[in-house]
N, C-alpha and C positions, 0 to 999 in steps of 0.2 A: 504494500500500500504506500503510495507516494504521499509524503507529508510536505506541505508548503509552509515555509518559515518566512513570515513577513517581518521586516524590520520594524521596531517600535516607532510610533509617531512621537518625535521629540521636538518641542518648541524651544528654541534657543536664540538669544540675542546675538550670539556669535555668528549666526547666519547672515545678519545684516551688516552690510558694508556701505561705504560711501557710494559705490556704483549702484547699489540697490536703491538708495534714496534718490539718486539722480535719475535712475530709470523710472521710478515711481512718479517723480515730478514731471518728467518729460512725457511719458505715455499718458498720464492723467491730463496734461494740458492739450496734447494732440487729440485725444478722444473728445475732450470738451469742445475743442474747436470744430471737430467734425459734427458734433451734436448741434452747435450753433449754426453751422452751414446748412444742416438739415432743416432747422427751423426757418432759416432765411429763404429756402427754396419752396417751402410748403406753408402757406398762410392758412392753416386750417382754423375754423371757428370753434372755440371751446364749447363742449356740450354742457348740459345743465349742471352736472356735478363739478366739472372743471371750473365753470363760471362761479359756482358757489364758493370754491376754495379761493379763487382770485378776489371775490368780494370780501371774504373774511380777512384776507391780508390787507385789503384797502381799509377795512374798519380798524384793524390794528394800527395802520399808518395814521389814521385820524386821531386815535387815542394817544399815540406817541408824539404827534405834533402839538397836542394840547395836553401836556402832562399835568396831572393834579394828584401826585402821590400822597398828599396829605389828606385827601378826601377818600373816604371809604367807598363812595359811589363809583369813583373812577376805577378802583380795583375790581369792583363787582362787574362793571361793564367790560373791563379788560379780560377777565376770566370767564365771561359768559357770552363772548362773541360766538363761540361754537362749543357747546357743552358735550358734544359727541366725540370730538377728536382732540388730542393733546395739541398745545399751541406752538411747538418748536418751529415747524415749517412756516407757519403764518408769521411768527416773530422775525425769522430770518428774512423773509420776503418783505415784510413791512419796514424793517430797518434799512434795507437796501433802497426801498422806495422813498423813504424819508431823505436819503442822501442823493439819490439819482433821479427821483421823480417817478410818478406812476405812469409807466409806459410798458408796452408789450415786451420790448427788449429786456426790461428788467426781470420780467417773469421768465424769459428765455435764459437770462443770466443765472437765475436761481436753479433752473434745470441743469445748466452746464456745470454749476458748482457741485451738484450731487453726482453728475457724471464723473467729475474729477475725483471726488471722494470714493466712488465705487471702484474706479480703475486703479487708483494708487493704493487703496487699502487691500484690494485683491492681490496685487503684486506683492506687497509687503507681507501679507498673511501667508502666501505660498512660500515665500523665502523663510519665514519663521518656522513653517512646517517642514522645511528641509528640501523643498523642490529646487531643482537646478535653476540657474539664473535665466537661461533661455526659456525654459518652460514657464517660469514665473512671469516673464515678459509677455509671453503669448497668452497667458490665462486671461488678462483683462480684455484682450481683443475677442477671444472666444466667448466670454461672458456677454460682451456688448452685442455679439452677433446672434445670441439667442432670440428667437422670434418674440417671445413674451417680453424680454428686456427691451428689445428695440421698440416694441409697441408702447411700453410704459414710458420709455425715454421721451417719446414724442407727445406727451400729454401733460396736463397741469394737475394731475391727481396726486394723492399722497402715497400711492403705492411705490412709485420710483424712489422718492426720498426714503421710504421705508426700506427698500432693497439696499440702497446705498448705506444707510446707517446701520443696518444689520451686518453688512460686511465690515464696516468700521468697528462695530461691536465685537465681531469675531477676532479682529486684529487686537483689540484691547484685551479680550479674554486670553489670547495667545501671550500677550505681554504679561498679564497677571499670573499666568501659569509658569513664568520663567523666574526661577529663584535669583538669577543674576540681576533682575530688575526689581527686586523686592522693595527697595527703598527709592529707586529713581523713578520708574515709570508707573508703578501700580496706583499711586494716588490720582495721577492724571487720567490713567486708564479707567479707574472707577468713576471719575467725574464724567468722562465721555460716555461711559455705559449708561449713566443716568440720562444724558441727553438723547441717546439712542432710543430709550424707552419713551421719551417725550415726542417721538416722531409719530408713532401710532401704537396703540395698546398692544397689538399682537407681537411687536418687536420683543417684548419681555418673554413671550413664549418661545420664540425662535432662539433667543440667547440663553434660555434657562438650561438646556441640555449641555451646551458648551461650557457654561459657567460651572455646572455641577461636575463636569469632567475635570475642569481646571482645579476646582477645590479638592476633588478626590486625589488628583495627582500631587498637589502640594502636601496633602495629609499623609 
């Protein structure tokens, strides 16, 4: 009987080098620019759900432009703009609109930002998992070519930011499971994990298994 011996999955910060960070930055920017070009060539009209998310970000923009943090009513309005979804994506979009203005290209910029996060975090996670450099560089491209990912990338829904932040969360779990980064990266990784869960509630479910594995490995 033939026995297959698979090497253990080891997450190690030693796998990350300067070229990995440079590759993650470069590939993330390139794929974000490709996403921007796609939006430039296709002026699709947002559907009802997409328009609702855009309107929510505009409402957050209005509240940020007229801040009254000393009044309880302002906080109630802030956290009741949408009582069904967490506010992270709305807050990011609203802050950019406060600086750059409420324009369509700002919503495209938000989508490109999450494309950058998805691509760069995928590469770095693969490197932390021990995948070779070339394979890690190819991974973000393959992920972006998935039909479902490509479809979500070209919309203003929360599902694409969810996908991106779950990938960022997996990278943070990889860092948290590395004893070499016990004091350096784990506090920041824990904070980013909390932000990931503020993208959409189901992100916590996706990251729970990976987090449990990381905790078991450390123990």
